[in-house]
PyMOL Python script that loads the backbone (N, CA, C, O; Angstrom):
from pymol import cmd

cmd.read_pdbstr("""\
ATOM      1  N   MET A   1     187.381  96.069-155.915  1.00  0.00           N
ATOM      2  CA  MET A   1     186.738  96.606-156.375  1.00  0.00           C
ATOM      3  C   MET A   1     185.380  96.072-155.547  1.00  0.00           C
ATOM      4  O   MET A   1     185.071  94.991-156.050  1.00  0.00           O
ATOM      5  N   GLY A   2     184.459  96.420-154.475  1.00  0.00           N
ATOM      6  CA  GLY A   2     183.521  96.540-153.832  1.00  0.00           C
ATOM      7  C   GLY A   2     182.181  95.606-155.297  1.00  0.00           C
ATOM      8  O   GLY A   2     182.338  95.856-156.492  1.00  0.00           O
ATOM      9  N   LYS A   3     181.415  94.952-154.965  1.00  0.00           N
ATOM     10  CA  LYS A   3     180.446  93.979-155.605  1.00  0.00           C
ATOM     11  C   LYS A   3     179.193  95.162-155.032  1.00  0.00           C
ATOM     12  O   LYS A   3     178.927  95.226-153.832  1.00  0.00           O
ATOM     13  N   ALA A   4     178.552  95.983-155.979  1.00  0.00           N
ATOM     14  CA  ALA A   4     177.802  96.029-156.256  1.00  0.00           C
ATOM     15  C   ALA A   4     176.675  95.771-154.751  1.00  0.00           C
ATOM     16  O   ALA A   4     176.674  94.548-154.613  1.00  0.00           O
ATOM     17  N   LYS A   5     175.602  96.504-153.428  1.00  0.00           N
ATOM     18  CA  LYS A   5     175.032  95.562-153.478  1.00  0.00           C
ATOM     19  C   LYS A   5     173.363  95.335-153.647  1.00  0.00           C
ATOM     20  O   LYS A   5     172.768  96.404-153.510  1.00  0.00           O
ATOM     21  N   LYS A   6     172.364  94.036-153.949  1.00  0.00           N
ATOM     22  CA  LYS A   6     171.676  94.187-154.593  1.00  0.00           C
ATOM     23  C   LYS A   6     170.349  95.023-154.338  1.00  0.00           C
ATOM     24  O   LYS A   6     169.775  94.314-153.512  1.00  0.00           O
ATOM     25  N   LEU A   7     169.689  95.909-154.523  1.00  0.00           N
ATOM     26  CA  LEU A   7     168.493  96.199-153.883  1.00  0.00           C
ATOM     27  C   LEU A   7     167.500  95.228-154.666  1.00  0.00           C
ATOM     28  O   LEU A   7     167.235  94.824-155.798  1.00  0.00           O
ATOM     29  N   ILE A   8     167.141  95.120-153.389  1.00  0.00           N
ATOM     30  CA  ILE A   8     164.807  94.446-153.263  1.00  0.00           C
ATOM     31  C   ILE A   8     163.904  94.902-152.838  1.00  0.00           C
ATOM     32  O   ILE A   8     163.576  95.092-151.667  1.00  0.00           O
ATOM     33  N   ILE A   9     163.224  95.207-154.138  1.00  0.00           N
ATOM     34  CA  ILE A   9     161.704  96.071-154.103  1.00  0.00           C
ATOM     35  C   ILE A   9     161.636  95.395-154.259  1.00  0.00           C
ATOM     36  O   ILE A   9     162.293  94.574-154.898  1.00  0.00           O
ATOM     37  N   GLU A  10     160.116  95.399-153.334  1.00  0.00           N
ATOM     38  CA  GLU A  10     159.093  94.783-153.187  1.00  0.00           C
ATOM     39  C   GLU A  10     157.680  95.625-153.313  1.00  0.00           C
ATOM     40  O   GLU A  10     157.793  96.756-152.839  1.00  0.00           O
ATOM     41  N   PRO A  11     156.481  95.348-153.804  1.00  0.00           N
ATOM     42  CA  PRO A  11     155.611  95.948-153.267  1.00  0.00           C
ATOM     43  C   PRO A  11     155.239  96.268-151.601  1.00  0.00           C
ATOM     44  O   PRO A  11     155.713  95.554-150.716  1.00  0.00           O
ATOM     45  N   GLY A  12     154.458  97.271-151.342  1.00  0.00           N
ATOM     46  CA  GLY A  12     154.353  96.895-149.436  1.00  0.00           C
ATOM     47  C   GLY A  12     155.763  97.987-149.076  1.00  0.00           C
ATOM     48  O   GLY A  12     155.434  98.849-148.262  1.00  0.00           O
ATOM     49  N   LYS A  13     156.449  98.035-149.289  1.00  0.00           N
ATOM     50  CA  LYS A  13     158.012  98.898-148.504  1.00  0.00           C
ATOM     51  C   LYS A  13     158.049  99.750-148.826  1.00  0.00           C
ATOM     52  O   LYS A  13     157.752 100.056-149.981  1.00  0.00           O
ATOM     53  N   PHE A  14     158.427 100.518-147.966  1.00  0.00           N
ATOM     54  CA  PHE A  14     158.384 102.295-147.767  1.00  0.00           C
ATOM     55  C   PHE A  14     159.953 102.521-147.932  1.00  0.00           C
ATOM     56  O   PHE A  14     160.943 101.944-147.481  1.00  0.00           O
ATOM     57  N   VAL A  15     159.767 103.525-148.704  1.00  0.00           N
ATOM     58  CA  VAL A  15     161.408 103.873-149.606  1.00  0.00           C
ATOM     59  C   VAL A  15     161.239 105.502-149.163  1.00  0.00           C
ATOM     60  O   VAL A  15     160.247 105.921-148.567  1.00  0.00           O
ATOM     61  N   ARG A  16     162.453 106.388-149.586  1.00  0.00           N
ATOM     62  CA  ARG A  16     162.949 107.408-149.531  1.00  0.00           C
ATOM     63  C   ARG A  16     162.826 108.537-151.065  1.00  0.00           C
ATOM     64  O   ARG A  16     163.600 108.419-152.015  1.00  0.00           O
ATOM     65  N   ILE A  17     162.432 108.901-151.044  1.00  0.00           N
ATOM     66  CA  ILE A  17     162.657 109.744-152.658  1.00  0.00           C
ATOM     67  C   ILE A  17     164.302 110.035-152.245  1.00  0.00           C
ATOM     68  O   ILE A  17     164.769 109.844-151.122  1.00  0.00           O
ATOM     69  N   LYS A  18     165.077 110.559-153.466  1.00  0.00           N
ATOM     70  CA  LYS A  18     166.096 110.885-153.142  1.00  0.00           C
ATOM     71  C   LYS A  18     166.886 111.887-154.156  1.00  0.00           C
ATOM     72  O   LYS A  18     167.930 112.538-154.107  1.00  0.00           O
ATOM     73  N   SER A  19     166.034 111.711-154.928  1.00  0.00           N
ATOM     74  CA  SER A  19     165.891 112.898-155.870  1.00  0.00           C
ATOM     75  C   SER A  19     165.367 114.000-156.510  1.00  0.00           C
ATOM     76  O   SER A  19     164.938 113.661-157.613  1.00  0.00           O
ATOM     77  N   GLY A  20     165.173 115.547-156.219  1.00  0.00           N
ATOM     78  CA  GLY A  20     164.175 115.807-157.725  1.00  0.00           C
ATOM     79  C   GLY A  20     163.148 116.598-156.096  1.00  0.00           C
ATOM     80  O   GLY A  20     163.077 116.736-154.875  1.00  0.00           O
ATOM     81  N   ASP A  21     162.573 116.872-157.452  1.00  0.00           N
ATOM     82  CA  ASP A  21     161.650 117.997-156.052  1.00  0.00           C
ATOM     83  C   ASP A  21     161.051 116.979-155.144  1.00  0.00           C
ATOM     84  O   ASP A  21     161.295 117.609-154.115  1.00  0.00           O
ATOM     85  N   TYR A  22     160.465 115.911-154.716  1.00  0.00           N
ATOM     86  CA  TYR A  22     159.756 115.356-153.971  1.00  0.00           C
ATOM     87  C   TYR A  22     161.192 114.385-153.109  1.00  0.00           C
ATOM     88  O   TYR A  22     161.264 113.292-152.547  1.00  0.00           O
ATOM     89  N   LYS A  23     162.369 115.741-153.472  1.00  0.00           N
ATOM     90  CA  LYS A  23     163.817 114.334-152.268  1.00  0.00           C
ATOM     91  C   LYS A  23     163.391 114.490-150.649  1.00  0.00           C
ATOM     92  O   LYS A  23     162.814 115.491-150.222  1.00  0.00           O
ATOM     93  N   GLY A  24     163.636 113.743-150.110  1.00  0.00           N
ATOM     94  CA  GLY A  24     162.991 113.170-148.626  1.00  0.00           C
ATOM     95  C   GLY A  24     162.303 112.652-148.501  1.00  0.00           C
ATOM     96  O   GLY A  24     162.575 111.810-147.645  1.00  0.00           O
ATOM     97  N   ASP A  25     161.116 112.537-148.960  1.00  0.00           N
ATOM     98  CA  ASP A  25     159.513 112.554-149.302  1.00  0.00           C
ATOM     99  C   ASP A  25     159.850 110.746-148.436  1.00  0.00           C
ATOM    100  O   ASP A  25     160.910 110.176-148.181  1.00  0.00           O
ATOM    101  N   ILE A  26     158.249 110.293-148.189  1.00  0.00           N
ATOM    102  CA  ILE A  26     157.822 108.906-148.375  1.00  0.00           C
ATOM    103  C   ILE A  26     157.340 108.579-149.547  1.00  0.00           C
ATOM    104  O   ILE A  26     156.869 109.371-150.363  1.00  0.00           O
ATOM    105  N   ALA A  27     157.479 106.975-149.714  1.00  0.00           N
ATOM    106  CA  ALA A  27     157.096 106.998-150.720  1.00  0.00           C
ATOM    107  C   ALA A  27     156.735 105.105-150.991  1.00  0.00           C
ATOM    108  O   ALA A  27     157.692 104.330-151.018  1.00  0.00           O
ATOM    109  N   GLN A  28     155.476 104.649-151.146  1.00  0.00           N
ATOM    110  CA  GLN A  28     155.299 103.081-150.904  1.00  0.00           C
ATOM    111  C   GLN A  28     154.899 102.459-152.543  1.00  0.00           C
ATOM    112  O   GLN A  28     154.087 102.633-153.451  1.00  0.00           O
ATOM    113  N   ILE A  29     156.233 101.534-152.134  1.00  0.00           N
ATOM    114  CA  ILE A  29     156.200 100.653-153.796  1.00  0.00           C
ATOM    115  C   ILE A  29     154.198  99.916-153.710  1.00  0.00           C
ATOM    116  O   ILE A  29     153.680  99.108-152.939  1.00  0.00           O
ATOM    117  N   VAL A  30     153.776 100.506-154.596  1.00  0.00           N
ATOM    118  CA  VAL A  30     153.309  99.867-155.311  1.00  0.00           C
ATOM    119  C   VAL A  30     153.413  98.542-156.058  1.00  0.00           C
ATOM    120  O   VAL A  30     153.264  97.504-155.412  1.00  0.00           O
ATOM    121  N   MET A  31     153.732  98.477-157.765  1.00  0.00           N
ATOM    122  CA  MET A  31     153.745  97.484-158.087  1.00  0.00           C
ATOM    123  C   MET A  31     155.580  97.377-159.020  1.00  0.00           C
ATOM    124  O   MET A  31     156.173  98.438-159.212  1.00  0.00           O
ATOM    125  N   VAL A  32     155.998  96.510-159.317  1.00  0.00           N
ATOM    126  CA  VAL A  32     157.352  96.435-159.487  1.00  0.00           C
ATOM    127  C   VAL A  32     157.235  95.865-160.776  1.00  0.00           C
ATOM    128  O   VAL A  32     156.657  94.795-160.966  1.00  0.00           O
ATOM    129  N   GLU A  33     157.810  96.598-161.749  1.00  0.00           N
ATOM    130  CA  GLU A  33     158.126  95.877-163.896  1.00  0.00           C
ATOM    131  C   GLU A  33     159.515  96.022-163.391  1.00  0.00           C
ATOM    132  O   GLU A  33     160.215  96.983-163.073  1.00  0.00           O
ATOM    133  N   GLU A  34     159.680  94.658-163.431  1.00  0.00           N
ATOM    134  CA  GLU A  34     161.451  94.418-162.967  1.00  0.00           C
ATOM    135  C   GLU A  34     161.703  94.126-165.014  1.00  0.00           C
ATOM    136  O   GLU A  34     162.758  94.210-165.642  1.00  0.00           O
ATOM    137  N   HIS A  35     160.449  93.826-165.489  1.00  0.00           N
ATOM    138  CA  HIS A  35     161.032  94.027-166.988  1.00  0.00           C
ATOM    139  C   HIS A  35     161.461  95.401-167.620  1.00  0.00           C
ATOM    140  O   HIS A  35     162.345  95.375-168.476  1.00  0.00           O
ATOM    141  N   ARG A  36     160.791  96.815-167.191  1.00  0.00           N
ATOM    142  CA  ARG A  36     161.243  97.373-167.799  1.00  0.00           C
ATOM    143  C   ARG A  36     161.983  98.454-166.553  1.00  0.00           C
ATOM    144  O   ARG A  36     161.800  99.670-166.487  1.00  0.00           O
ATOM    145  N   ASP A  37     162.883  97.585-165.588  1.00  0.00           N
ATOM    146  CA  ASP A  37     163.354  98.403-164.277  1.00  0.00           C
ATOM    147  C   ASP A  37     162.686  99.399-163.716  1.00  0.00           C
ATOM    148  O   ASP A  37     163.207 100.377-163.181  1.00  0.00           O
ATOM    149  N   ARG A  38     161.198  99.124-163.848  1.00  0.00           N
ATOM    150  CA  ARG A  38     160.370 100.833-163.374  1.00  0.00           C
ATOM    151  C   ARG A  38     159.614  99.827-162.035  1.00  0.00           C
ATOM    152  O   ARG A  38     159.375  98.640-161.808  1.00  0.00           O
ATOM    153  N   ALA A  39     159.451 101.098-161.409  1.00  0.00           N
ATOM    154  CA  ALA A  39     158.027 101.279-160.341  1.00  0.00           C
ATOM    155  C   ALA A  39     157.150 102.268-159.958  1.00  0.00           C
ATOM    156  O   ALA A  39     157.459 103.458-160.018  1.00  0.00           O
ATOM    157  N   GLN A  40     155.986 101.841-159.537  1.00  0.00           N
ATOM    158  CA  GLN A  40     154.783 102.477-159.532  1.00  0.00           C
ATOM    159  C   GLN A  40     155.237 102.324-157.637  1.00  0.00           C
ATOM    160  O   GLN A  40     155.572 101.412-156.881  1.00  0.00           O
ATOM    161  N   VAL A  41     155.011 103.691-157.545  1.00  0.00           N
ATOM    162  CA  VAL A  41     155.150 103.964-155.998  1.00  0.00           C
ATOM    163  C   VAL A  41     153.735 105.209-155.772  1.00  0.00           C
ATOM    164  O   VAL A  41     153.149 105.839-156.653  1.00  0.00           O
ATOM    165  N   ARG A  42     153.503 105.233-154.206  1.00  0.00           N
ATOM    166  CA  ARG A  42     152.335 106.051-154.310  1.00  0.00           C
ATOM    167  C   ARG A  42     152.760 106.907-152.646  1.00  0.00           C
ATOM    168  O   ARG A  42     152.903 106.374-151.546  1.00  0.00           O
ATOM    169  N   MET A  43     152.840 107.954-152.916  1.00  0.00           N
ATOM    170  CA  MET A  43     153.733 108.859-152.426  1.00  0.00           C
ATOM    171  C   MET A  43     152.831 109.525-151.029  1.00  0.00           C
ATOM    172  O   MET A  43     151.693 109.172-150.717  1.00  0.00           O
ATOM    173  N   VAL A  44     153.638 110.530-150.334  1.00  0.00           N
ATOM    174  CA  VAL A  44     153.074 111.480-149.070  1.00  0.00           C
ATOM    175  C   VAL A  44     153.839 112.390-149.610  1.00  0.00           C
ATOM    176  O   VAL A  44     154.956 111.937-149.860  1.00  0.00           O
ATOM    177  N   PRO A  45     153.716 113.357-149.861  1.00  0.00           N
ATOM    178  CA  PRO A  45     155.029 114.429-150.471  1.00  0.00           C
ATOM    179  C   PRO A  45     154.522 115.965-149.657  1.00  0.00           C
ATOM    180  O   PRO A  45     153.535 116.624-149.983  1.00  0.00           O
ATOM    181  N   CYS A  46     155.217 116.204-148.852  1.00  0.00           N
ATOM    182  CA  CYS A  46     155.562 117.383-148.088  1.00  0.00           C
ATOM    183  C   CYS A  46     154.607 118.185-148.394  1.00  0.00           C
ATOM    184  O   CYS A  46     154.844 118.587-149.533  1.00  0.00           O
ATOM    185  N   LEU A  47     153.656 118.640-148.003  1.00  0.00           N
ATOM    186  CA  LEU A  47     152.784 119.284-148.928  1.00  0.00           C
ATOM    187  C   LEU A  47     153.174 121.341-149.288  1.00  0.00           C
ATOM    188  O   LEU A  47     152.932 122.018-150.287  1.00  0.00           O
ATOM    189  N   GLU A  48     153.939 121.772-147.736  1.00  0.00           N
ATOM    190  CA  GLU A  48     154.000 122.958-147.395  1.00  0.00           C
ATOM    191  C   GLU A  48     155.481 123.371-147.744  1.00  0.00           C
ATOM    192  O   GLU A  48     156.067 123.274-146.666  1.00  0.00           O
ATOM    193  N   LYS A  49     156.114 123.659-148.412  1.00  0.00           N
ATOM    194  CA  LYS A  49     157.375 123.415-149.341  1.00  0.00           C
ATOM    195  C   LYS A  49     157.918 124.820-149.104  1.00  0.00           C
ATOM    196  O   LYS A  49     157.123 125.745-149.276  1.00  0.00           O
ATOM    197  N   THR A  50     159.173 125.105-148.729  1.00  0.00           N
ATOM    198  CA  THR A  50     159.860 126.487-148.306  1.00  0.00           C
ATOM    199  C   THR A  50     160.230 126.657-148.972  1.00  0.00           C
ATOM    200  O   THR A  50     160.188 125.828-149.881  1.00  0.00           O
ATOM    201  N   SER A  51     161.138 128.238-149.193  1.00  0.00           N
ATOM    202  CA  SER A  51     161.842 128.780-149.851  1.00  0.00           C
ATOM    203  C   SER A  51     163.645 128.595-149.554  1.00  0.00           C
ATOM    204  O   SER A  51     164.706 128.857-150.119  1.00  0.00           O
ATOM    205  N   ASN A  52     163.146 127.973-148.293  1.00  0.00           N
ATOM    206  CA  ASN A  52     164.471 127.807-147.930  1.00  0.00           C
ATOM    207  C   ASN A  52     165.124 126.184-147.711  1.00  0.00           C
ATOM    208  O   ASN A  52     165.003 125.498-146.696  1.00  0.00           O
ATOM    209  N   HIS A  53     165.766 125.852-148.851  1.00  0.00           N
ATOM    210  CA  HIS A  53     166.253 124.004-148.594  1.00  0.00           C
ATOM    211  C   HIS A  53     166.425 123.748-147.549  1.00  0.00           C
ATOM    212  O   HIS A  53     166.175 122.590-147.215  1.00  0.00           O
ATOM    213  N   LYS A  54     166.953 124.742-146.495  1.00  0.00           N
ATOM    214  CA  LYS A  54     167.932 123.727-145.395  1.00  0.00           C
ATOM    215  C   LYS A  54     166.675 123.161-144.579  1.00  0.00           C
ATOM    216  O   LYS A  54     166.585 122.087-143.984  1.00  0.00           O
ATOM    217  N   VAL A  55     165.736 124.179-144.718  1.00  0.00           N
ATOM    218  CA  VAL A  55     164.351 123.427-143.763  1.00  0.00           C
ATOM    219  C   VAL A  55     163.689 122.665-144.259  1.00  0.00           C
ATOM    220  O   VAL A  55     163.561 122.815-145.474  1.00  0.00           O
ATOM    221  N   GLN A  56     163.063 121.676-143.713  1.00  0.00           N
ATOM    222  CA  GLN A  56     162.224 120.977-145.004  1.00  0.00           C
ATOM    223  C   GLN A  56     161.198 120.668-143.575  1.00  0.00           C
ATOM    224  O   GLN A  56     161.805 120.255-142.587  1.00  0.00           O
ATOM    225  N   PRO A  57     159.251 120.912-143.413  1.00  0.00           N
ATOM    226  CA  PRO A  57     158.650 120.533-143.353  1.00  0.00           C
ATOM    227  C   PRO A  57     158.519 119.111-142.484  1.00  0.00           C
ATOM    228  O   PRO A  57     159.578 118.894-141.894  1.00  0.00           O
ATOM    229  N   SER A  58     157.920 118.502-142.342  1.00  0.00           N
ATOM    230  CA  SER A  58     157.609 116.898-141.644  1.00  0.00           C
ATOM    231  C   SER A  58     156.878 116.993-142.554  1.00  0.00           C
ATOM    232  O   SER A  58     156.339 118.005-143.002  1.00  0.00           O
ATOM    233  N   ALA A  59     156.763 115.165-143.134  1.00  0.00           N
ATOM    234  CA  ALA A  59     155.986 114.360-143.535  1.00  0.00           C
ATOM    235  C   ALA A  59     154.828 114.387-142.931  1.00  0.00           C
ATOM    236  O   ALA A  59     154.879 114.443-141.702  1.00  0.00           O
ATOM    237  N   LYS A  60     153.701 114.362-143.473  1.00  0.00           N
ATOM    238  CA  LYS A  60     152.177 114.053-143.104  1.00  0.00           C
ATOM    239  C   LYS A  60     150.824 114.124-143.950  1.00  0.00           C
ATOM    240  O   LYS A  60     150.317 115.123-144.461  1.00  0.00           O
ATOM    241  N   LEU A  61     150.278 112.534-143.969  1.00  0.00           N
ATOM    242  CA  LEU A  61     149.599 112.714-144.820  1.00  0.00           C
ATOM    243  C   LEU A  61     148.382 113.378-145.229  1.00  0.00           C
ATOM    244  O   LEU A  61     147.554 114.150-144.745  1.00  0.00           O
ATOM    245  N   PHE A  62     148.614 112.747-146.356  1.00  0.00           N
ATOM    246  CA  PHE A  62     147.656 113.941-147.104  1.00  0.00           C
ATOM    247  C   PHE A  62     146.189 113.688-146.486  1.00  0.00           C
ATOM    248  O   PHE A  62     145.933 112.640-145.894  1.00  0.00           O
ATOM    249  N   ASN A  63     145.329 114.622-146.644  1.00  0.00           N
ATOM    250  CA  ASN A  63     144.016 114.153-146.086  1.00  0.00           C
ATOM    251  C   ASN A  63     143.432 115.378-146.924  1.00  0.00           C
ATOM    252  O   ASN A  63     143.928 116.502-146.844  1.00  0.00           O
ATOM    253  N   PRO A  64     142.113 115.012-147.903  1.00  0.00           N
ATOM    254  CA  PRO A  64     141.220 114.962-149.378  1.00  0.00           C
ATOM    255  C   PRO A  64     140.950 116.328-148.492  1.00  0.00           C
ATOM    256  O   PRO A  64     141.701 117.301-148.559  1.00  0.00           O
ATOM    257  N   LYS A  65     140.039 116.286-147.841  1.00  0.00           N
ATOM    258  CA  LYS A  65     139.082 117.740-146.894  1.00  0.00           C
ATOM    259  C   LYS A  65     139.755 118.364-147.032  1.00  0.00           C
ATOM    260  O   LYS A  65     139.200 119.375-147.464  1.00  0.00           O
ATOM    261  N   ASP A  66     141.463 118.618-146.907  1.00  0.00           N
ATOM    262  CA  ASP A  66     141.835 119.851-146.642  1.00  0.00           C
ATOM    263  C   ASP A  66     142.455 120.489-148.178  1.00  0.00           C
ATOM    264  O   ASP A  66     143.051 121.524-148.477  1.00  0.00           O
ATOM    265  N   TYR A  67     141.958 119.252-148.975  1.00  0.00           N
ATOM    266  CA  TYR A  67     142.181 119.797-150.693  1.00  0.00           C
ATOM    267  C   TYR A  67     140.786 119.872-151.338  1.00  0.00           C
ATOM    268  O   TYR A  67     140.500 119.013-152.173  1.00  0.00           O
ATOM    269  N   PRO A  68     139.784 120.946-150.981  1.00  0.00           N
ATOM    270  CA  PRO A  68     138.256 120.365-151.554  1.00  0.00           C
ATOM    271  C   PRO A  68     138.678 120.008-153.390  1.00  0.00           C
ATOM    272  O   PRO A  68     138.035 119.396-154.243  1.00  0.00           O
ATOM    273  N   GLU A  69     139.599 120.482-153.432  1.00  0.00           N
ATOM    274  CA  GLU A  69     139.351 121.040-155.240  1.00  0.00           C
ATOM    275  C   GLU A  69     140.029 120.066-155.584  1.00  0.00           C
ATOM    276  O   GLU A  69     140.098 120.272-156.796  1.00  0.00           O
ATOM    277  N   CYS A  70     140.813 118.769-155.325  1.00  0.00           N
ATOM    278  CA  CYS A  70     140.874 118.106-155.428  1.00  0.00           C
ATOM    279  C   CYS A  70     140.342 116.919-156.511  1.00  0.00           C
ATOM    280  O   CYS A  70     139.131 116.714-156.422  1.00  0.00           O
ATOM    281  N   GLU A  71     140.887 116.297-157.280  1.00  0.00           N
ATOM    282  CA  GLU A  71     139.739 114.639-157.891  1.00  0.00           C
ATOM    283  C   GLU A  71     139.975 114.078-157.157  1.00  0.00           C
ATOM    284  O   GLU A  71     140.930 114.291-156.411  1.00  0.00           O
ATOM    285  N   THR A  72     138.730 112.571-157.031  1.00  0.00           N
ATOM    286  CA  THR A  72     139.289 111.223-157.266  1.00  0.00           C
ATOM    287  C   THR A  72     139.477 110.799-158.323  1.00  0.00           C
ATOM    288  O   THR A  72     138.545 110.928-159.116  1.00  0.00           O
ATOM    289  N   LYS A  73     140.823 110.072-158.836  1.00  0.00           N
ATOM    290  CA  LYS A  73     140.584 108.921-159.761  1.00  0.00           C
ATOM    291  C   LYS A  73     140.863 107.442-159.297  1.00  0.00           C
ATOM    292  O   LYS A  73     141.679 107.265-158.392  1.00  0.00           O
ATOM    293  N   ARG A  74     140.547 106.917-159.583  1.00  0.00           N
ATOM    294  CA  ARG A  74     140.892 105.164-159.710  1.00  0.00           C
ATOM    295  C   ARG A  74     141.710 104.781-160.975  1.00  0.00           C
ATOM    296  O   ARG A  74     141.636 105.447-162.008  1.00  0.00           O
ATOM    297  N   ASP A  75     142.609 103.518-160.830  1.00  0.00           N
ATOM    298  CA  ASP A  75     144.061 103.725-161.686  1.00  0.00           C
ATOM    299  C   ASP A  75     142.472 102.439-161.821  1.00  0.00           C
ATOM    300  O   ASP A  75     141.561 102.005-161.116  1.00  0.00           O
ATOM    301  N   VAL A  76     143.083 102.305-163.391  1.00  0.00           N
ATOM    302  CA  VAL A  76     142.432 100.926-164.116  1.00  0.00           C
ATOM    303  C   VAL A  76     143.256 100.114-163.547  1.00  0.00           C
ATOM    304  O   VAL A  76     142.673  99.392-162.738  1.00  0.00           O
ATOM    305  N   MET A  77     144.574  99.887-163.640  1.00  0.00           N
ATOM    306  CA  MET A  77     145.224  98.247-163.508  1.00  0.00           C
ATOM    307  C   MET A  77     145.306  98.273-162.307  1.00  0.00           C
ATOM    308  O   MET A  77     144.538  97.348-162.045  1.00  0.00           O
ATOM    309  N   SER A  78     145.638  98.613-161.411  1.00  0.00           N
ATOM    310  CA  SER A  78     145.960  98.288-160.131  1.00  0.00           C
ATOM    311  C   SER A  78     144.978  98.814-159.178  1.00  0.00           C
ATOM    312  O   SER A  78     145.309  98.774-157.993  1.00  0.00           O
ATOM    313  N   ARG A  79     143.079  99.617-159.676  1.00  0.00           N
ATOM    314  CA  ARG A  79     142.719  99.572-158.227  1.00  0.00           C
ATOM    315  C   ARG A  79     142.707 100.742-157.581  1.00  0.00           C
ATOM    316  O   ARG A  79     141.725 101.420-157.281  1.00  0.00           O
ATOM    317  N   TYR A  80     143.613 100.910-157.419  1.00  0.00           N
ATOM    318  CA  TYR A  80     144.177 101.654-156.525  1.00  0.00           C
ATOM    319  C   TYR A  80     143.418 103.157-156.391  1.00  0.00           C
ATOM    320  O   TYR A  80     143.735 103.577-157.504  1.00  0.00           O
ATOM    321  N   ILE A  81     142.615 104.280-155.781  1.00  0.00           N
ATOM    322  CA  ILE A  81     142.418 105.588-155.821  1.00  0.00           C
ATOM    323  C   ILE A  81     143.416 106.620-155.420  1.00  0.00           C
ATOM    324  O   ILE A  81     144.505 106.535-154.852  1.00  0.00           O
ATOM    325  N   PHE A  82     142.920 107.336-155.752  1.00  0.00           N
ATOM    326  CA  PHE A  82     144.035 108.463-155.999  1.00  0.00           C
ATOM    327  C   PHE A  82     144.154 109.917-156.015  1.00  0.00           C
ATOM    328  O   PHE A  82     145.047 110.178-156.820  1.00  0.00           O
ATOM    329  N   PHE A  83     143.726 110.886-155.559  1.00  0.00           N
ATOM    330  CA  PHE A  83     143.995 111.675-156.096  1.00  0.00           C
ATOM    331  C   PHE A  83     144.887 113.056-156.690  1.00  0.00           C
ATOM    332  O   PHE A  83     146.079 113.319-156.532  1.00  0.00           O
ATOM    333  N   LEU A  84     143.759 113.855-157.469  1.00  0.00           N
ATOM    334  CA  LEU A  84     144.770 114.735-159.013  1.00  0.00           C
ATOM    335  C   LEU A  84     144.468 116.576-158.152  1.00  0.00           C
ATOM    336  O   LEU A  84     144.904 117.590-158.696  1.00  0.00           O
TER     337      LEU A  84
END
""", "prot")
cmd.dss("prot")
cmd.show_as("cartoon", "prot")
cmd.util.cbc("prot")
cmd.orient("prot")
């Protein structure tokens, strides 16, 4: 048996989501909590989901001007701005 490859996760690196509703979307690592085996990520989701699972629209950056109903919030711990 081969040894498992150790994955190095560092803030600032980009990753792809491997499962769930956001499978294949791009995310950036914001904070790593090794003692809890957890990482906080900032995602760039594909907002135009299609009913055809074989066709996925290309990822594009979120523009809050396209969604006037979204709220702006600031994370208390990291001080990053995010949208709801």
